C-alpha positions in Angstrom: -33.2 56.3 -87.2 -35.9 57.6 -88.8 -39.2 56.2 -88.3 -40.5 54.4 -91.1 -43.8 53.0 -89.2 -46.3 54.8 -91.0 -44.6 54.3 -94.6 -46.3 51.8 -96.9 -45.0 48.6 -97.5 -43.3 48.4 -101.2 -41.0 46.5 -103.4 -37.7 48.0 -103.2 -34.6 47.4 -105.5 -31.3 48.8 -105.9 -27.5 48.0 -107.9 -24.6 49.6 -107.4 -21.1 49.2 -108.6 -17.0 49.9 -108.0 -14.0 48.3 -109.1 -10.6 47.4 -107.8 -7.2 48.0 -110.1 -4.6 45.7 -109.8 -1.1 44.6 -111.6 -2.2 42.4 -114.5 0.2 39.5 -113.2 -2.2 39.9 -110.2 -5.8 39.8 -112.1 -3.8 36.9 -114.3 -3.4 35.0 -110.8 -7.1 35.3 -110.3 -7.8 34.3 -113.2 -6.0 31.4 -113.3 -7.3 30.5 -109.7 -3.6 30.8 -108.4 -3.5 32.5 -105.4 -2.7 30.5 -102.0 -6.4 31.7 -100.3 -8.6 30.1 -102.7 -10.9 31.0 -105.5 -11.1 34.9 -105.3 -14.2 35.4 -106.9 -16.2 32.8 -105.1 -14.9 34.0 -101.9 -15.7 37.6 -103.0 -19.2 36.9 -104.1 -19.9 35.1 -101.1 -18.8 37.7 -98.8 -20.7 40.2 -100.4 -24.0 38.5 -99.9 -23.2 38.1 -96.4 -22.1 42.1 -95.7 -25.5 42.4 -97.3 -27.3 41.1 -94.9 -25.6 42.3 -91.9 -25.7 46.1 -92.9 -27.7 47.1 -89.8 -25.0 45.9 -87.9 -22.1 47.9 -89.8 -23.7 51.4 -90.6 -24.8 53.3 -87.6 -28.9 54.1 -88.3 -29.3 51.6 -90.8 -32.9 49.6 -90.2 -32.1 46.0 -90.4 -34.1 44.8 -93.9 -35.1 41.4 -94.3 -33.7 41.0 -97.6 -35.5 38.5 -100.4 -32.4 38.3 -103.0 -29.0 39.8 -103.4 -27.1 39.2 -106.0 -23.2 39.7 -106.6 -21.2 39.7 -109.5 -17.4 40.4 -110.1 -16.0 40.3 -113.7 -12.4 40.3 -114.5 -11.7 43.4 -116.9 -8.4 43.6 -118.3 -8.4 47.2 -119.4 -8.0 48.2 -115.9 -6.8 46.0 -115.1 -9.1 44.7 -112.5 -12.1 44.0 -111.2 -15.5 45.3 -111.5 -18.2 44.6 -108.7 -21.9 44.9 -109.5 -24.4 44.0 -106.5 -28.3 44.3 -106.6 -30.3 43.8 -103.8 -34.2 43.4 -103.1 -36.8 43.5 -100.5 -40.2 44.4 -99.6 -40.7 46.5 -96.7 -40.8 50.3 -95.7 -37.4 51.6 -96.5 -35.0 51.0 -99.1 -31.8 48.8 -99.8 -29.6 51.3 -101.3 -26.9 50.4 -98.1 -27.0 47.2 -98.8 -26.0 47.1 -102.6 -23.4 49.4 -101.7 -22.1 47.5 -98.7 -21.9 44.1 -100.8 -20.0 45.8 -103.5 -17.7 47.5 -100.9 -17.1 44.5 -99.1 -16.5 42.1 -102.1 -13.7 44.3 -103.4 -12.2 44.8 -100.0 -12.3 40.5 -99.7 -10.3 40.7 -103.0 -7.9 42.9 -102.0 -7.5 40.4 -98.5 -7.1 37.6 -100.9 -4.4 38.9 -103.2 -2.8 41.1 -100.8 0.4 38.9 -100.7 1.3 39.5 -104.5 -0.4 42.8 -104.9 -0.3 45.5 -101.8 -0.8 48.3 -104.5 -4.5 47.4 -105.6 -6.9 50.1 -105.1 -10.6 50.2 -104.7 -12.5 52.4 -106.4 -15.8 54.0 -108.1 -18.2 52.7 -105.5 -21.6 54.2 -106.1 -25.7 53.8 -106.7 -26.5 52.7 -110.2 -30.3 52.9 -109.8 -33.1 52.4 -107.3 -36.5 51.7 -107.1 -39.8 51.4 -105.1 -40.9 54.0 -101.9 -42.0 57.5 -102.1 -39.2 58.8 -104.4 -40.0 56.4 -106.9 -37.5 54.9 -109.7 -33.8 56.9 -109.5 -30.8 55.8 -112.0 -27.6 57.7 -112.1 -26.4 59.8 -115.5 
């Protein structure tokens, strides 16, 4: 791990996104809450929040961070067709929360796959990326 002992505590923020593509019929089943495993969007949202809180257990050399806020939103998108996920994380600490936001997105989308795989094994997860981060020595960064 990187030694962050001498870094000042500052407010930290990160926001990430990603998507899962699927058959139109699969998206319709999710929209109508017609899958056997239950409410896909609600479960995926909770999975993302839990994943953000456990990022240090999943990613080697990540610092455990006391998160002050995690938000996960899932948006049905007929144009994909599929679902777009966006997650944000906040803390006041000595290191950033980029990995927590990215992990929340990844696990949310994997959860969608798990819950809908019985009807569509060909779903694809992709475009997971950091959109912005703020705080710390490097300050604010946004994707182009």
